C-alpha positions, 0 to 999 in steps of 0.5 A, a space after each residue: 500500500 502507498 500513502 502520500 502526505 503533502 506539505 508546503 514551505 517557502 525558501 530562496 535559492 539560486 542556481 549559480 551556473 544557470 544561463 537564465 533567470 535562475 542564476 539570480 537570488 529568488 524564492 519559491 513556494 515549494 511543495 513536498 510530497 512524501 510517499 510511504 509504502 507498507 502494509 496496512 496495520 491490522 491491530 484492533 485497539 491500536 490507534 493506527 489500525 487500518 493505516 499504513 501510518 497516521 498522516 499526522 505522524 508523516 507530517 510531524 516527521 517531515 517537518 522535523 527533518 526537512 520542512 522546518 529546517 528549510 522553511 523561510 531559509 535560503 538554500 545555498 550550495 557551499 561552493 557558491 562562496 560569494 552568496 554564502 559569504 553574503 548570507 553569513 554577513 546578515 546576523 541571524 539569517 536562516 541559511 542552509 548550506 548544501 553540498 549540492 546546487 539547490 536544484 529541484 532534483 538535488 533538493 528532492 534527493 537531499 530530502 529523501 536522504 534526510 527522511 529515509 531513516 525517519 520512516 523506516 519500519 516504524 510500526 513493524 509493517 515494513 514501512 519504507 520511504 518510497 518517493 519524495 516529490 519536490 515541486 519547485 513550481 506548480 508545473 515543475 517537480 522532481 521525484 527521488 525514488 527508492 531504487 529496487 535494491 534498497 
């Protein structure tokens, strides 16, 4: 069974080598969809009976490991030194320094890596993170999907 929970957050970024507008500092209203696979829990009296995972718990873990960290921050590649230095010059600025350029593809993969362990077999129902879909705009997104060997 697959279940999906969607959350939204706001963040800025730039793609330093981009040949068009995305090389400038700008922001997005991102959406992230977390898809989990697992067996439906069949335990009478259990609060999760009939569920793969309670959607509120899916949300809580996503917020803890990704959304609250990235919301209203500037996501910047560590190699983009001028922007890193600029952002660090602002006291109290919420900057997230990444080991990759903050494209939709890389952000989806980073989110998958951050969330993978958080959802692993929480209820003994073979729960696994199956996919993270990250929307940069309503019309543009990237999917990080669990490989069959994982």
